[in-house]
N, C-alpha and C positions, 0 to 999 in steps of 0.2 A: 822650375819644374817643365818638364818638355812636355811636348805634345804626345810622344808615344806613350808617355807614363797613363794617358786616359785610357788607352788600351790594353792594361795592364791584365785587366782578368782574362780576355781573349788570348792573349798572348800567352798566359800560364793555362790558358786551357790546348791549344796548340801544342805547346809542347809536352803535356801531360800524355797527349794523345800519341805524337810522336814516339815518346819514349816508351809508354806500352808496348806500341806496334815493335818498334824496334827490339823491346824486350823479348816478346812472343816470336819473332823471325830469329832471334837468336837460339833460342830454346828448340825450335822446330830444326835450326841447323845443326844444333847438337845432336838432338835426339836421330835426324835422319844420318849423321855421320856415324853414332855408333850402334845404331838400329838398322840400318840399311847398309850403308857402304863397308862397311869392317865387316860383315857378316859375309858379303860377297867377297870380299878379298880372301877371308879365311876359307870359303868352300870352292867357287868358282875357279878365280885366280889362283888359289894352290893347286888346285886339280891340273889347270892348263899349265902350270911350271912345272908341275911333276910329271908331265907328259900321260895324266891319264884321261884326259880330252883330246877331240883335234884341236890341232894348231889354229890359231886364229886367225883369218885370211879376210886382209882388207878389202881386197877384191869382192867380196860377197854383200859388203854394204856401201861400197860405192853407187854413186847414182849413174846409173846407165844411159848413155847416151842414146838418142831416137835411133837410131841407125844400128845399134846394137841389141837393141830390143826386139824379143821374139814376136811377128808377127807385126810388126810395125814397117812400113814400107815409106823411104824418102823419095818424094817425086823432085822435090825443087831444093837441089842440094849446091849447086854451085851456079849462081847466076852469071849469064853472060849478055854483053851488050854495055849501051851506053844509059844507065841508070843513075841514082843519086846517091848508089852505094861507091865504095872506096875501091879502086881497082889496082891490082898488084900485077905489074907487066901488061902488055898488049892481046889483047885477043884476036 
């Protein structure tokens, strides 16, 4: 008999909790795929593919750099001098 055998009820409990959790996660994934992802593919995705909507522009969802944003002013962009930062070439 091993030492771990004394902890058997707790291990059984942990595996039961793990199984139930993974079971619920799996069903959630299945329901989301068939209830959300596939309907979007069949509506928005097909509409875009058939040219019924404006083409997707990745530039619209790209994070804009500070100097590209409207109303933002970059005051300290290119440090000069002898600081602790890396230098490329001589100033």
